[in-house]
C-alpha positions in Angstrom: 0.0 0.3 -0.4 1.0 3.4 -1.0 5.3 3.0 -0.6 4.8 -0.1 1.2 5.5 -3.7 -0.8 3.2 -6.7 1.0 2.9 -10.2 -0.1 -0.7 -11.6 -0.1 -1.0 -15.4 0.9 -3.9 -17.4 0.3 -4.6 -19.5 3.4 -8.0 -22.0 3.0 -7.9 -22.7 6.3 -7.8 -18.9 7.9 -9.9 -18.3 10.9 -11.3 -15.3 8.7 -12.3 -17.7 6.1 -13.7 -20.3 8.4 -15.6 -18.0 10.1 -17.4 -16.5 7.4 -21.2 -17.1 7.5 -22.2 -15.4 4.8 -23.6 -11.9 3.6 -27.0 -10.2 4.4 -28.9 -7.3 2.7 -31.5 -4.9 3.7 -35.0 -5.6 1.5 -34.9 -4.1 -1.5 -37.0 -1.1 -1.8 -37.2 1.2 -4.8 -36.8 4.4 -3.0 -33.0 3.7 -3.3 -33.2 3.4 -6.9 -32.3 7.7 -7.6 -32.0 8.9 -11.0 -29.7 11.9 -10.8 -28.0 13.8 -13.3 -24.1 13.6 -14.5 -22.1 16.7 -14.9 -19.0 15.6 -16.5 -15.7 17.7 -16.3 -14.4 18.9 -19.1 -12.0 16.5 -19.4 -11.3 13.8 -16.5 -9.6 14.8 -13.5 -7.5 13.1 -11.4 -8.0 12.7 -7.6 -6.6 11.8 -4.5 -8.5 9.7 -2.1 -7.0 8.4 1.2 -7.6 4.9 2.2 -8.0 3.2 5.5 -4.3 3.0 6.2 -3.8 6.9 5.5 -2.4 6.2 2.2 -3.0 8.4 -0.6 -4.4 6.6 -3.6 -4.9 8.1 -7.3 -7.9 7.8 -9.2 -9.4 9.6 -12.2 -13.2 11.2 -11.9 -15.0 12.0 -14.9 -17.7 14.5 -13.4 -20.1 14.4 -10.1 -23.5 12.8 -10.0 -26.3 15.6 -8.8 -29.2 13.7 -7.0 -31.8 13.9 -4.1 -32.0 11.2 -1.3 -34.2 11.1 1.5 -35.4 14.8 0.6 -31.3 16.2 0.6 -29.4 17.2 -2.4 -26.2 15.5 -3.0 -23.4 16.0 -5.4 -21.3 12.8 -5.5 -17.9 12.4 -6.7 -17.5 9.8 -9.4 -14.7 7.3 -10.5 -14.4 6.1 -13.5 -15.3 2.3 -13.8 -14.7 0.3 -17.0 -17.4 0.0 -19.8 -18.3 4.0 -19.3 -19.8 2.9 -15.8 -19.5 5.3 -12.6 -18.0 4.2 -9.3 -19.4 5.6 -5.8 -17.8 5.1 -3.1 -19.8 6.4 -0.2 -20.8 6.2 3.5 -24.4 7.0 5.7 -25.8 7.2 8.8 -25.7 3.4 8.5 -22.1 3.4 8.5 -20.6 1.4 11.6 -23.9 0.6 12.9 -25.4 -1.6 10.4 -23.0 -1.4 7.4 -19.3 -1.5 7.2 -18.1 1.6 9.2 -15.3 3.0 6.4 -17.7 2.7 3.1 -19.8 0.8 0.9 -19.5 0.7 -3.1 -22.1 1.2 -5.6 -21.5 1.1 -9.6 -24.1 2.7 -11.8 -24.5 1.9 -15.7 -22.9 4.4 -18.2 -25.0 8.0 -18.2 -27.5 8.2 -20.6 -26.9 10.7 -23.4 -29.0 13.5 -21.6 -27.0 13.3 -18.5 -29.1 11.0 -16.4 -27.8 8.2 -14.6 -29.4 5.9 -11.8 -27.8 5.3 -8.8 -29.2 2.1 -7.4 -28.3 1.7 -3.6 -29.9 -1.6 -3.8 -26.8 -2.9 -5.4 -24.4 -1.3 -2.6 -21.9 -3.4 -1.4 -19.3 -3.8 1.3 -15.7 -3.4 0.3 -12.9 -6.5 0.3 -11.6 -5.0 3.7 -15.1 -5.4 5.6 -13.9 -9.1 5.2 -10.4 -8.7 5.4 -8.1 -6.6 7.6 -5.2 -7.5 5.1 -6.6 -5.6 2.1 -7.1 -1.7 1.8 -9.6 0.0 0.3 -10.8 3.9 -0.1 -12.3 5.8 2.2 -15.2 8.4 0.8 -14.4 11.4 -0.5 -16.3 14.3 1.8 -18.9 15.0 -0.7 -19.8 11.1 -0.6 -20.5 11.0 3.0 -24.2 11.3 3.1 -26.1 12.8 6.0 -28.8 10.3 5.6 -29.7 7.1 6.4 -29.7 4.2 3.0 -31.3 1.2 4.3 -30.4 -0.7 0.8 -27.5 -2.7 -0.6 -25.4 -5.4 2.0 -25.6 -5.0 5.6 -22.3 -5.4 7.5 -21.7 -9.0 7.4 -22.6 -12.0 9.6 -19.7 -12.4 12.4 
């Protein structure tokens, strides 16, 4: 991570793997399938995001997604993903209580020609660092720390 080097070893007998009992999900709720507007930058911008170890990682942001969720406006920093999709790293009022404390991830389909984009928080999931202390994950940018409870997507895993 960062300038540090490490070797990852796969251990099928790891206590972490052996004690894993599966994932749990909130019930699907259409209120959390939100249509927003993608506002592209003139050209994609490099962004630096801190990960859970405090290291700065570099990503590319093609723009922001503006939407309203639970009556609150939000302007989410989107990161570039494959096939024109957008990747959103976010936290909300469930973080650390019902869902993983650091963040959850959600991908969108590519924005439509008119700029509309659907953010389906029902598809939000926990990052790899939820399950393994030896992985690193980005923390949400300040703009993606939502002041609402998004009871959709993956809950914290069963321990």
